[in-house]
N, C-alpha and C positions, 0 to 999 in steps of 0.2 A: 493460432498456429505456433505462437512464440512459447506456449506452455507445453507443447508436445515433448521437447527435450527434458523438461523437468518431470513430466508425468512418466516418461520412459525410464528416467533415472530412479524414480521412486519405486516403480514396479520391479526394475532390475535389482534394486537393493533388497526388496522383500524376497525375491527369488533366491538371491545369494544367501540371505539369512536362513531361508528354508532348506536349501540344498546342502550347504556346507556341513551342517551337523551330521549328515548322512555319509560323509566322506572321511578318509583318514585325516584330513586337515582339522578335524574336530579337536585333536590333541593340541593344536597350536592356537586355539581361540584366544587365550589371554594375550599372547604376543601380537596376534592380528588386531585385536581390539585396541591394544596399546599403540600400535603403529597408526591405525586410523585416527585415533584420538590425537596423536602427535601431529599428524598431517592437518587435521581440522584446526587445531590450536595455532599452528604456524600460518595457515591460510587466514585465519581471523586476525592474527597479529600483524602480518605484513601487508594485508590488503587494505586500501583506504576506505572501502565501503564496509565498515564493521557490522552494520545492522542489516545489510542486504544478504538474504539467504537465497542465492541463485542455485542452479542445478547442481554444481559441484559441491557446494557446502551442504545442501540438503542431502545429497547422495551420501556424503561421508557421515553426516549425523544420523541419517536413517539407517545406514548399514550398521553403525555401532549399536543402535537400539535394536535392530532386527537380530543381530548376532547374539546380543545379550538375552534377547527374548527366546529365540528358538534353541539356543544352547542350554537353556534351563527350563525345558518342558513346555514351551509355548504358552498355551492359555493358563497354565498353572505356574508360570514364571513369577518370581518375586519382583521382576523388573517390568511387569505388565503395565503398571501405571505410567511408565514412560511413553507408551503409545498415545495416551490421552494428550500429553503435552506436545507430542510431535504432530498429532492431527490438528490441534488448536493452532500451533505455529503455522502450519500450512494454510489453515483457514484464514488466518489474519493477513497473510502475505500474498495469497494467490487466489484465482477465481474459484467459484463454487464447484465447477466440473472437476477441477484438479483434486480437491479434497474428497469429492464423492467417489471418483474412479479409484483413487488410491485406497480409500477405505474398503471399497468392495473387493479390490484385489487382495488386500490384507486379510479380509474375512475368509476368502477362499483358501488361503494358505493356512490360516490359523484353525480353520475347521478340521484340518487333517490331524490336529493334536487334541481333538475333542474326545475325552474318555471318562468324564465324570460330571456329576451335577455342578460342582464349583466351576469347572472349566466351561460348562454350558452357560452359567451365569455371567462369567467373564465375556463370553462371546456375545451374549445378549446385550451387555452393557456397551459393547462396541457398536452394535446395531442401533442402540438408543442414541449414542452420541453422534451418529452420522447425520441425522436431520439438523441437529444443533450446529455441527460444523458447517453444514450447507448454509444455514441461516447466517452464521457469522461471516462466511465468505461473501454471501450476497450483500449484506449490509456494508461490509468493507468496500466491495466493488461499487456500490451506489454512492458511498461517501467519497471515494476517489474520483468518481465521475463528476459529482457536484463540485469538488475542489478544482478539477480541471476546467469546468464550465465557468466558475467564478473567476479563475485566473484569466481565462480568455476574455471574459467580459470586462475585467479590470484593464487589461491591455488595450482593448478597443476604446474604452471610455477615456483612458489616459491619453491615447493618441488623438481622439476627437477634441478633448479639452486643450491639449497642447498645440495642435496644428491648426485647428479650425476656429473653435469658439473664441479662444483668447485673442487670436489675430484679428478676427472680425470685430470683436468688441473694442479692441484698441484702435482699430481703424475708425469705428464710429465715434469714439472719443476724440480722435484727431480731427475728424470732420467737424464735430461740434465746436472744438476749440477754434478752428479756422472761421466758422460762422460767427463766433463771439468777437473775433478780431475784425470783422467787417462792419462793426457798429450797428447791430440790429436794434429793433425797438425793445422797450422794457419787457413787453409781453413775450417777445421772441427769446430774450435772454432767460426769462423764467422757464420757458419751455426747454431750452437747450440745457439749462441747469438740471432740470428734472431728468432729461435724457441721460445726462452724464451720471447723475446719482444712480439711476436705474442700471446702467451698464456697469458701474462700479459694484453695485450690489450683486449683479449676476456674476461678476468675476470672483467676488468673495465667496459666493455660494458654490461656484465651480471648484474653487480651491478647497473648500470644506468637504465637498463631495469626493474630491480626489484623495484627500487625507483619510476620509472614512473608508474608502476602498482599500487603501494601503493598510490601514489598521485591521480591516477584516481579513485581508490576505495574510497578514502576519500571524493571525491567530490560528490559521490552518496548519496542520502538521506537514513537515517537509518529508516527502517520501523519496526524494532523489537519492539514488545510491551514492 
């Protein structure tokens, strides 16, 4: 549900790019593109989340690309290659359904400018990149899910190590020390010493495991906006 605003903004952007060249506003395209570019740059500059392309940023970027594309003959536009980068950007940042539906919507609009063999080849290239974009989105989604799972497991493990295991082992060591102070036999002392050594070893292993989890978590990319 959270991707519906993004999807609607992308489809609206494609519709604007397709309709505006058919209106008298076609004469003001350079000024409109410059204005949208300025808004996008200002939003990127003043926003703290520089790498997060939400609905607003993607709408501005996509509208710029669509205006450049449809204002210069659609499928035969020299700016056609920008669509590939836009689709890949969406694929890397958003779920597969978003890139798929957007690409299908774009193909419907671009098919209206189909009038030659070269334009047909460009349209076919867009059809070919659609499964590729789907695959990228799917892999990115699975990777993000794995990262979230690892983070949750790390939190649970750290909590268990911190609150339960460490306290219980320290308690065992304390009891062993109390038994040592009660003047046990030599054999009992040996057994208590072995217990203490084993619990100390467990504590060391737990600390190593905790450090390994932290190292693993630090190697994962941070997608927080």
